Phi, psi and omega in degrees: 000141184268114182296324181296322178295317179296317178297319179297319179295323177296315178297316181300324181295336181248007185296316179301315179300316180296317180296314179298321179294321178299324184273359183290332183270320182202158177292145179217155173265166190306318181297324177292319178298313180300317180296318178298317178296316180295320178299330179271009180069022172272098187287097184234143177250160182304323181296343178270321189285322183295313176298325179293317176299319178296317179298317179294323177294313180296334178278356178085011183270337180230155164227175180215163175220151176269138179226134178297147179240141178282345185243030179153204182290166178302152181247145177266112179265130180261146179217153175286140170274174175301318177299321178295321177296318178294319179298316179298320178300317177296318179296324178301315179296315180297318180298317180298316178297316181295316179300315179297319179295315180296318179298320177297313183294320183268359178063033177268142181276136176290131181296339177285343182279347185279000000 
């Protein structure tokens, strides 16, 4: 079994949650989202993020606006919709439950417990 494939699948499974979380504080354009993910060691390529952003937009979780840029073409800024904020809130609860369950099963200690 290929460990890199398994790691990629684990990252892919939480990518939507991470993108919505990145956008909870402020609107960002795709390159900023990608940079934040890469800084967090979420190995994502541009070819992955654009279809995902479109899917989240089509699901009503994101909207976007075009904004002129002083250093090139206009940029598409993404923002959470009200539905997206509610969805993220649900995902936060689900993530906490899942994290706790995985920690129990794998016997890992929660860093908040220390």
